[in-house]
C-alpha positions as CSV (number, residue, x, y, z in Angstrom):
1,X,-23.9,-4.2,-7.8
2,X,-22.1,-7.3,-5.5
3,X,-19.0,-4.7,-4.9
4,X,-21.7,-2.5,-2.7
5,X,-23.5,-5.1,-1.5
6,X,-20.2,-6.4,0.0
7,X,-19.3,-3.1,1.2
8,X,-22.6,-2.4,3.0
9,X,-22.6,-6.3,4.7
10,X,-19.0,-5.2,5.6
11,X,-19.6,-2.2,7.2
12,X,-22.2,-4.0,9.5
13,X,-20.2,-7.2,10.1
14,X,-17.1,-4.7,11.3
15,X,-19.4,-1.7,12.7
16,X,-16.4,0.5,11.7
17,X,-13.5,1.7,9.4
18,X,-10.5,3.9,8.6
19,X,-7.1,5.7,10.3
20,X,-10.1,8.2,11.3
21,X,-14.0,8.2,11.2
22,X,-15.0,7.0,7.8
23,X,-17.6,7.2,5.4
24,X,-17.9,4.7,2.5
25,X,-19.5,6.2,-0.6
26,X,-20.3,4.4,-4.1
27,X,-19.5,7.5,-5.9
28,X,-16.0,7.8,-7.0
29,X,-16.4,11.9,-7.2
30,X,-17.4,12.3,-4.0
31,X,-14.4,10.5,-2.4
32,X,-11.5,11.9,-0.4
33,X,-9.9,9.1,-0.8
34,X,-9.7,6.0,-3.6
35,X,-9.2,3.1,-1.8
36,X,-8.1,-0.4,-3.1
37,X,-7.9,-3.3,-0.5
38,X,-5.1,-6.2,-1.2
39,X,-4.7,-9.5,0.1
40,X,-1.0,-8.7,0.8
41,X,0.2,-7.1,4.2
42,X,3.4,-6.1,2.3
43,X,1.7,-4.1,-0.7
44,X,-0.2,-2.2,1.8
45,X,-0.1,1.7,2.2
46,X,-2.0,1.3,5.5
47,X,-2.6,-1.3,7.6
48,X,-6.4,-1.0,8.9
49,X,-7.9,-2.4,12.2
50,X,-11.5,-1.6,12.6
51,X,-12.5,-0.4,15.4
52,X,-16.5,-0.4,17.0
53,X,-15.5,2.5,19.1
54,X,-15.5,5.9,17.2
55,X,-13.0,6.9,20.4
56,X,-10.1,4.7,19.2
57,X,-10.0,6.0,15.6
58,X,-7.2,8.4,15.2
59,X,-5.8,10.3,12.4
60,X,-2.8,8.2,10.5
61,X,-2.9,5.4,13.0
62,X,-4.5,2.6,10.8
63,X,-7.4,2.6,13.1
64,X,-10.8,3.5,11.6
65,X,-14.3,3.6,12.6
66,X,-17.1,3.5,10.0
67,X,-19.7,5.8,10.2
68,X,-23.3,5.8,8.9
69,X,-22.8,9.8,8.3
70,X,-20.8,11.8,5.4
71,X,-20.9,14.8,7.6
72,X,-19.1,13.0,10.9
73,X,-16.8,11.5,8.5
74,X,-13.0,12.5,8.6
75,X,-12.4,11.1,5.5
76,X,-14.5,9.5,2.4
77,X,-13.6,6.6,0.9
78,X,-14.7,4.8,-2.2
79,X,-13.3,1.1,-2.8
80,X,-12.0,0.5,-6.5
81,X,-11.3,-2.4,-7.9
82,X,-8.3,-1.4,-9.8
83,X,-4.9,-0.8,-7.6
84,X,-3.8,1.5,-10.5
85,X,-6.8,4.2,-9.7
86,X,-6.1,3.5,-5.9
87,X,-4.7,6.8,-3.8
88,X,-4.2,4.1,-0.8
89,X,-3.4,0.3,-0.9
90,X,-4.9,-1.5,2.0
91,X,-5.2,-4.4,3.9
92,X,-7.3,-5.3,6.7
93,X,-6.1,-6.9,9.5
94,X,-7.6,-8.6,12.9
95,X,-5.3,-7.2,15.3
96,X,-5.0,-3.7,16.5
97,X,-1.4,-3.8,17.5
98,X,-0.9,-4.2,13.6
99,X,-2.7,-1.5,12.6
100,X,-0.1,1.3,11.0
101,X,0.1,3.8,8.2
102,X,3.0,3.8,6.2
103,X,2.6,6.3,3.3
104,X,4.9,9.1,3.7
């Protein structure tokens, strides 16, 4: 429950997400990507910058914009507590210039 509340608050605070337009789901089976958030840049596959603007979100750039609507999203993410379960490991950056997709 705490995790869901955190994700909802996080979404409202930053009003955006992902290397594209991103929808956050609470259901693992619905997700196109399982995501683990790390505290360490060096450990991440994606350095993510959250943009307020949908037009800035482009595929594989690390610039994400969170959307309220699943139908509008390019990817659907589920945030997991376990790194071993994740397909993507992300680090959230405050700087747009740092955004990058390091995953092959």
